[in-house]
C-alpha positions as CSV (number, residue, x, y, z in Angstrom):
1,M,31.0,85.0,54.4
2,E,30.8,88.1,56.7
3,N,30.5,87.7,60.4
4,H,29.9,89.8,63.5
5,V,31.8,87.6,65.9
6,R,34.4,90.2,66.8
7,T,31.7,92.9,67.5
8,R,29.6,90.6,69.7
9,R,32.7,89.3,71.5
10,A,34.0,92.8,72.2
11,A,30.5,94.0,73.4
12,L,30.5,91.2,76.0
13,G,34.0,92.2,77.1
14,L,35.6,88.9,76.1
15,T,39.1,88.5,74.8
16,Q,39.9,86.2,71.9
17,A,41.6,83.9,74.4
18,E,38.6,83.8,76.7
19,L,36.2,83.0,73.9
20,A,38.6,80.3,72.5
21,E,38.8,78.7,76.0
22,R,35.0,78.7,76.4
23,L,34.6,77.2,72.9
24,G,37.3,74.6,73.4
25,V,39.3,75.8,70.4
26,S,42.6,77.7,69.9
27,R,42.9,81.5,69.9
28,Q,44.1,81.2,66.3
29,T,40.8,79.6,65.4
30,V,38.9,82.5,66.9
31,I,41.2,84.9,65.0
32,S,40.6,83.1,61.7
33,I,36.8,83.1,62.2
34,E,36.8,86.8,63.0
35,R,38.9,87.7,60.0
36,G,36.7,85.6,57.7
37,R,39.5,83.2,56.8
38,F,37.7,80.2,58.3
39,D,34.0,79.3,58.4
40,P,33.2,77.3,61.5
41,S,31.6,73.9,61.4
42,L,27.9,73.9,62.2
43,P,28.4,72.6,65.8
44,L,31.0,75.3,66.4
45,A,28.7,78.0,64.9
46,F,25.9,76.9,67.3
47,R,28.3,77.1,70.3
48,L,29.5,80.5,69.2
49,A,25.9,81.8,68.8
50,A,25.0,80.4,72.3
51,L,28.0,82.0,74.0
52,L,27.6,85.3,72.3
53,G,23.8,85.5,72.8
54,A,22.9,85.6,69.2
55,S,21.4,83.5,66.5
56,I,23.6,82.0,63.8
57,E,21.9,84.2,61.3
58,E,22.8,87.3,63.4
59,L,26.5,86.2,63.5
60,F,27.1,84.9,60.0
61,V,25.9,86.6,56.8
62,P,26.5,85.1,53.4
63,A,28.8,87.2,51.2
64,D,26.2,86.9,48.4
65,H,23.1,88.4,49.9
66,D,20.8,87.2,47.1
67,V,18.6,84.4,48.4
68,R,17.8,81.8,45.9
69,T,14.0,81.6,45.4
70,D,14.0,78.9,42.8
71,P,13.1,75.4,44.2
72,L,16.1,73.1,44.3
């Protein structure tokens, strides 16, 4: 999964440590999310989106951009 967390964070002038503190997670967690090594839980993704002023869809993009159109 691709994400735009680093770009949004930097545009707001936040350090990784500041973002981590506001989210209530470790700086290592923020680093892992930004590098795509860790996909956040849904509650954490919502907190990230709110803090960064974006929707979840703006922050996180599935690696496979094909959207399944067949009904499940």
